[in-house]
C-alpha positions in Angstrom: 110.1 120.0 72.9 107.5 122.9 73.1 103.9 122.7 74.4 102.4 125.8 75.6 99.6 123.2 77.2 102.6 121.1 78.8 102.6 121.4 83.0 105.5 118.8 83.0 108.1 118.8 79.7 111.0 115.7 80.1 113.6 116.3 77.6 116.1 113.5 76.4 115.9 112.3 79.8 118.3 108.8 80.7 119.2 107.7 84.8 121.6 105.1 85.1 123.0 103.7 88.3 126.4 102.2 88.1 130.0 102.8 86.3 130.1 102.2 83.1 126.6 103.2 82.9 123.5 100.8 82.5 121.1 102.7 82.1 117.5 101.9 83.6 115.8 105.1 81.1 117.4 106.5 78.0 117.0 109.5 76.0 112.9 109.8 77.0 111.3 113.0 76.0 107.6 113.4 76.5 105.1 116.7 77.6 102.0 115.8 79.7 99.4 118.9 79.3 97.9 120.4 81.9 94.4 118.4 83.2 94.7 115.5 81.4 94.6 111.9 83.3 98.2 110.6 81.8 99.2 106.5 81.9 102.9 105.2 81.7 103.0 101.5 81.1 105.3 98.9 80.7 106.4 95.7 82.0 108.2 94.9 85.1 111.4 96.6 85.2 111.1 98.6 82.1 112.0 102.1 84.2 108.3 103.0 84.0 108.7 104.3 87.9 112.6 105.5 87.6 110.3 107.9 85.1 107.9 109.3 87.7 110.4 109.6 90.4 111.8 111.6 88.1 108.9 113.7 87.8 108.7 114.3 91.0 112.0 115.1 91.9 112.6 112.1 93.9 115.7 110.9 91.9 118.2 113.2 89.5 118.5 112.1 86.0 121.6 111.6 85.3 121.2 113.5 81.5 118.5 115.2 80.1 116.0 117.9 82.1 112.7 117.9 83.6 110.6 120.2 83.7 107.7 120.2 86.4 105.5 123.0 88.7 106.3 123.8 92.1 103.2 122.1 93.7 103.3 118.6 92.9 102.3 115.5 95.0 102.2 111.8 95.5 100.5 108.7 95.8 102.5 105.3 97.1 101.3 101.7 96.2 102.2 101.3 99.9 99.8 104.3 101.1 102.8 105.7 103.3 100.5 106.8 106.2 101.8 108.0 109.3 100.5 104.9 112.2 100.5 106.8 114.4 98.2 109.8 113.4 94.7 109.3 112.5 93.0 109.7 109.1 91.8 113.3 109.6 95.3 114.0 111.3 97.0 112.5 107.9 95.7 114.8 105.4 96.0 117.1 107.9 99.6 117.3 108.2 99.9 117.3 104.4 98.4 120.4 104.5 100.4 122.0 107.0 104.0 121.0 105.7 102.5 123.1 102.4 102.7 126.3 104.6 98.7 126.5 104.6 97.4 128.3 107.5 95.2 126.4 110.3 91.9 127.9 108.8 92.9 126.5 105.4 94.3 123.3 106.9 90.6 122.5 108.3 89.0 123.5 105.5 91.4 121.4 102.6 91.0 118.5 105.7 87.4 118.8 105.5 86.9 119.1 101.8 89.0 116.0 100.8 87.5 114.1 103.7 84.3 114.4 102.3 85.7 114.1 98.9 86.9 110.8 99.4 84.1 109.9 101.4 85.8 109.0 104.6 84.2 111.9 107.3 82.9 109.1 109.4 86.2 107.3 109.3 88.2 110.8 109.9 89.3 109.8 113.8 90.1 106.7 112.8 93.6 105.0 112.7 95.3 103.5 109.5 95.4 100.1 111.0 91.5 100.0 111.8 90.8 101.0 108.1 90.4 98.5 105.0 93.2 99.0 102.3 90.7 100.5 100.0 90.2 103.0 102.8 94.2 103.7 103.3 94.6 104.2 99.7 91.6 106.9 99.7 93.9 108.6 102.5 97.0 108.7 100.7 94.6 110.0 97.9 93.1 112.9 100.3 96.4 113.5 101.9 97.9 114.5 98.7 95.2 116.2 97.1 95.4 118.4 100.3 98.4 120.4 98.9 96.1 121.2 95.9 98.6 120.2 93.6 99.0 121.0 90.2 100.5 117.5 89.0 99.0 114.4 91.6 101.3 111.7 90.9 100.4 107.9 91.3 102.9 104.9 91.2 100.7 102.1 90.7 98.5 102.9 93.9 95.7 100.2 93.2 97.9 96.7 92.5 97.8 95.3 96.0 94.0 95.8 96.1 91.5 93.5 95.1 89.7 93.6 91.5 86.5 95.1 93.0 87.7 97.3 95.6 89.9 98.7 92.5 86.7 98.8 90.1 85.3 101.5 92.6 88.5 103.1 93.3 88.8 103.8 89.4 85.3 105.0 89.7 86.1 107.6 92.6 89.8 108.8 91.2 87.6 109.8 87.9 85.2 111.9 89.9 87.8 113.2 91.9 89.5 114.4 88.9 86.5 115.6 86.8 86.0 117.8 89.7 89.3 118.9 90.5 90.4 119.2 87.2 94.1 117.8 88.7 96.7 117.0 86.1 97.0 113.2 87.5 100.3 111.2 85.9 100.0 106.9 86.8 102.2 104.6 86.4 100.5 100.8 85.8 101.9 97.5 84.5 98.0 97.1 83.8 96.6 97.8 80.1 92.7 97.8 81.3 93.3 100.1 83.8 95.3 102.4 81.8 93.0 102.5 79.0 90.0 102.6 81.1 91.2 106.2 82.6 93.1 108.1 81.1 93.8 110.2 78.2 97.1 109.5 76.7 99.3 106.7 77.8 103.1 106.6 77.3 104.6 103.0 76.7 107.9 102.1 78.1 109.9 99.1 77.1 113.5 98.4 77.9 114.1 101.7 79.7 112.9 103.9 76.0 109.9 105.4 75.4 107.6 103.3 72.8 105.4 105.2 71.8 103.0 107.8 73.3 98.6 106.9 72.0 95.6 108.7 72.4 93.0 107.0 73.9 90.0 108.7 72.3 87.0 106.4 73.6 84.1 108.1 75.2 83.5 108.3 78.7 82.3 106.4 80.4 84.0 103.2 79.2 83.0 99.8 79.2 85.7 97.1 79.2 83.0 94.7 77.6 82.9 96.7 74.7 84.7 96.0 71.1 86.8 99.5 70.5 87.5 99.3 74.5 89.4 95.1 73.0 90.9 97.0 69.9 92.6 99.2 72.3 94.8 96.7 74.5 95.4 95.0 71.4 96.8 98.3 69.9 99.0 98.5 73.4 100.2 94.9 73.3 101.2 95.1 69.9 103.7 98.1 70.8 104.8 95.9 74.2 105.5 92.6 72.0 106.5 94.0 68.4 103.1 93.2 66.8 101.6 94.6 63.9 98.2 96.5 64.6 96.6 93.5 62.1 98.1 90.8 64.3 95.7 88.2 65.8 94.3 88.9 69.1 95.1 87.0 72.4 93.5 86.7 75.5 94.1 89.3 78.4 96.3 92.0 78.7 98.6 91.1 81.9 97.1 92.7 85.1 
């Protein structure tokens, strides 16, 4: 696979954990373009979180290759904040671990505190924040290392719908400002269609298809084209043709 605009390239990547091998992922190939918002969707246990861990370098493929830039950062569903550090200290810690000098650490910490609108919470500890605020800290901490690729593993699945909607808008604004490539795992069809440029559909450890979402931004779930995209995505996961009748909402 060759793509001159790609920042991540996965070629024939498989992952198995036991002998004889039971494959979690099998022969997955894809490329992710610089600056795009790329989502990975599929049912629970399909291998989508394993794929993002391969991209992150947390896991190694059993076979195949993953080419990635040196500087990546990851946002976790569980926030993974250091509870003994304040908001400011959590963000600064990431910048320090990236090898930035003290002046640069202060600059990026202040910048991303402002970007996620947490300047007034900078001296609070994670236990003093709401779930949405903790995830904002997680995003700011990840961005503080100035990654080429920001990886997100179901970052909003533990939050309520109103908070999730707010964070979707914030994430799109951050993406527009930073131009960072974002790769996000989601089990939520609406979320993936609302946010992404392209969606990789994973089922039973295999890449089913990559679809482009060409709806103009800002997007609305209430519009007919949005519903049509949900129908298309659901059809890929349920092996239904594009002309099959539409049914209900996608799984959240």
